[in-house]
C-alpha positions, 0 to 999 in steps of 0.5 A, spaced: 456 690 904 451 693 899 446 690 894 449 692 887 445 689 880 448 689 874 443 689 868 449 687 863 455 684 867 458 678 863 463 681 857 467 687 858 465 693 862 460 690 866 464 684 866 469 688 869 466 692 875 462 685 877 470 683 878 471 689 883 465 689 886 463 682 887 469 682 893 465 687 897 458 687 896 453 683 894 452 683 887 446 681 881 447 680 874 442 679 870 445 677 862 444 673 857 450 669 858 453 667 865 460 663 862 464 667 865 461 669 871 462 662 873 470 664 877 465 670 881 461 671 887 455 673 884 448 671 883 446 670 876 439 672 873 438 669 865 435 676 862 435 679 855 433 686 855 430 686 848 426 681 850 425 679 857 421 682 864 425 682 869 423 678 875 424 683 882 422 676 885 428 673 885 432 681 886 432 683 894 428 687 897 432 693 897 437 694 891 443 700 894 446 700 886 444 699 880 448 699 873 445 699 866 450 695 861 448 694 854 449 699 847 451 698 841 455 701 836 453 702 829 458 707 827 457 708 818 455 715 814 447 718 816 445 716 809 447 708 810 443 708 816 436 705 816 430 708 820 430 700 824 437 700 825 436 707 829 430 704 832 434 698 835 439 703 838 434 705 842 431 699 843 437 697 846 441 703 849 433 706 851 427 704 851 430 697 855 434 701 861 427 705 862 423 699 862 427 696 866 429 702 871 420 703 871 421 696 875 427 697 880 426 704 882 421 702 887 426 697 890 433 703 890 435 704 897 435 711 900 443 713 899 442 709 893 447 710 886 444 708 878 449 709 874 448 709 866 452 708 859 453 715 854 458 716 849 463 722 848 460 723 841 453 727 845 458 733 847 462 733 841 460 732 834 463 726 830 461 724 824 458 716 823 455 717 830 448 719 828 444 713 831 448 712 837 449 719 838 441 719 839 440 714 843 446 716 848 443 723 848 437 720 850 440 716 856 442 723 858 437 728 859 433 721 862 439 721 867 439 728 869 430 729 869 431 722 874 436 725 878 432 730 879 426 727 881 429 723 886 434 727 890 435 726 894 434 719 895 437 716 888 443 719 885 442 718 877 449 719 875 451 718 867 459 715 865 461 717 857 467 714 854 471 714 848 472 708 844 474 702 849 477 695 847 472 690 849 468 685 845 462 691 843 469 695 840 472 688 835 470 692 829 473 698 830 480 694 833 480 687 830 488 689 828 493 693 830 493 698 824 486 700 826 489 700 833 494 705 832 490 709 828 485 710 834 489 712 839 492 716 835 485 721 836 486 721 842 490 726 846 493 720 851 494 716 845 490 710 847 484 708 846 481 706 852 480 698 857 474 696 861 477 698 867 479 705 866 471 706 865 468 701 870 473 704 875 469 711 874 462 706 875 465 703 881 466 710 885 459 712 882 456 707 886 460 707 892 459 712 897 465 717 895 461 720 890 455 722 895 455 729 893 454 727 885 448 726 882 446 728 874 452 728 872 456 727 866 462 725 867 467 724 861 471 718 861 475 719 853 483 720 854 482 727 852 479 727 846 472 730 847 474 737 849 483 737 848 485 739 840 491 737 841 493 737 833 
């Protein structure tokens, strides 16, 4: 049984992971809300990544797994994005991640695994993604450097999804027509669901991926690498 900390596990991908992890492991979830977690065997820590410092006294002495879930989706033409939006996206996606990692890295066990989230738009240039791709690109560079610096003790990998049907993407999938158009863009002709992404993250936390570190794993319905017309 492993000790695993999820930052943001109350909704979407994080919640899908929490449901599976809590069946076999001791799970700690640091998030702003906890209503959805009542049905799960997890320990909730009230925590806002933008304003709070994580209290490590509420965590076990050793962590075997760590996942950072918070993110943002600001998809607009560059000319309509303010500098403040870029700063906000960097804050929630990257700087808050770094702040938490600084605190918990001493607790990571030998053989431990850290998983971060990026976006397919980092590796595949997409219009209207300048702000989120910049913030997530920072995560990919950070993860690879961390993987090199902390090998062989701690593994660090990144999952890079395309559009996933979660509350965060609600505005982009708010009606049937939008869903149809978004699905059609992907070679596999559907948008992702939380378990599509959560299952890969679970694999990266497990010993089954023990020879993987410094990787960015695309889970994107094929859109990142295929052009099927």
